[in-house]
C-alpha positions in Angstrom: -18.1 -12.4 10.6 -16.2 -14.1 7.9 -13.3 -16.0 9.3 -10.3 -17.3 7.6 -7.8 -19.3 9.6 -5.1 -16.8 10.6 -5.9 -13.9 8.2 -3.3 -11.1 8.5 -3.6 -7.6 7.2 -0.1 -6.5 6.7 -0.9 -2.8 6.4 -0.9 0.3 8.6 -3.6 1.8 6.4 -6.8 2.7 8.4 -8.8 2.6 5.2 -7.7 -1.0 4.3 -8.6 -2.1 7.8 -12.0 -0.4 7.6 -12.7 -2.0 4.2 -12.1 -5.5 5.6 -14.1 -4.8 8.7 -17.0 -3.5 6.5 -17.2 -6.8 4.6 -17.1 -8.8 7.8 -13.7 -10.3 7.9 -11.9 -11.3 11.2 -8.2 -10.6 11.0 -5.1 -9.4 12.8 -3.1 -6.4 11.8 0.6 -7.2 11.7 3.3 -5.2 10.0 7.0 -5.1 9.6 9.3 -2.4 8.4 9.5 -2.4 4.6 11.7 -0.2 2.4 9.4 0.7 -0.6 12.0 0.7 -3.3 11.4 -0.4 -6.9 13.5 -0.7 -10.0 14.1 2.7 -11.6 13.2 1.3 -15.1 9.8 -0.2 -13.9 6.8 1.4 -15.7 5.0 3.7 -13.3 1.8 1.8 -13.8 3.3 -1.4 -12.5 4.9 0.0 -9.3 1.9 -0.5 -7.0 1.6 -4.2 -7.9 5.3 -4.7 -7.7 5.5 -3.2 -4.2 2.5 -5.1 -3.0 4.1 -8.4 -4.1 7.4 -7.5 -2.5 5.7 -6.6 0.7 3.9 -9.9 0.7 7.2 -11.8 0.3 8.8 -9.8 3.2 5.8 -10.5 5.5 5.8 -14.1 4.5 9.4 -14.4 5.9 8.2 -12.8 9.2 4.9 -14.6 9.6 5.3 -18.2 8.4 1.7 -19.2 8.6 -1.6 -17.6 7.7 -3.1 -15.7 4.7 -1.3 -12.4 4.3 -3.0 -9.4 2.6 -0.7 -6.7 1.4 -1.3 -3.7 -0.9 0.3 -0.6 -2.1 -1.0 2.7 -3.5 1.0 5.2 -5.5 0.3 8.6 -7.0 1.6 9.1 -10.5 2.1 12.6 -11.9 3.8 13.3 -15.2 4.7 9.6 -15.4 6.6 9.8 -12.1 5.8 8.2 -8.7 5.3 10.8 -6.0 6.6 9.6 -2.7 4.6 9.6 0.5 4.7 13.0 2.2 6.9 13.0 5.3 5.0 15.7 7.1 2.0 18.0 6.8 3.9 20.8 5.0 5.0 18.3 2.3 1.5 17.0 2.0 0.2 20.5 1.3 2.9 21.0 -1.3 1.9 17.8 -3.1 -1.8 18.8 -3.0 -1.0 22.2 -4.5 1.1 20.5 -7.2 -1.7 18.2 -8.1 -4.5 20.7 -7.8 -6.4 21.1 -11.1 -4.0 18.7 -12.9 -4.5 15.2 -14.1 -2.8 12.5 -12.1 -3.4 8.8 -11.4 -3.8 6.9 -8.1 -3.1 3.2 -8.6 -3.3 0.4 -6.1 -1.9 -3.1 -6.3 
């Protein structure tokens, strides 16, 4: 296992946890509530990076020591950010909306 002193994954994403485990890192998962808001005039292609940085700042306030890993992923369709579905029905609607159409998934 690769060990960094006090490595923190600040994400509830099972996939991010799995990726770090696959490459052999030892870490703790610690998260705080974070309101994923971004400036309305921010280019859609820059939103994921912006949110990841803002999440890191917020987690830094909560966890004063350690190396904190944050990330964010957004779906962009017709140059608009699609929010995270709130339930299974909404997730199905989003999938139908995107089906057969070009969209982007960006992570930061």
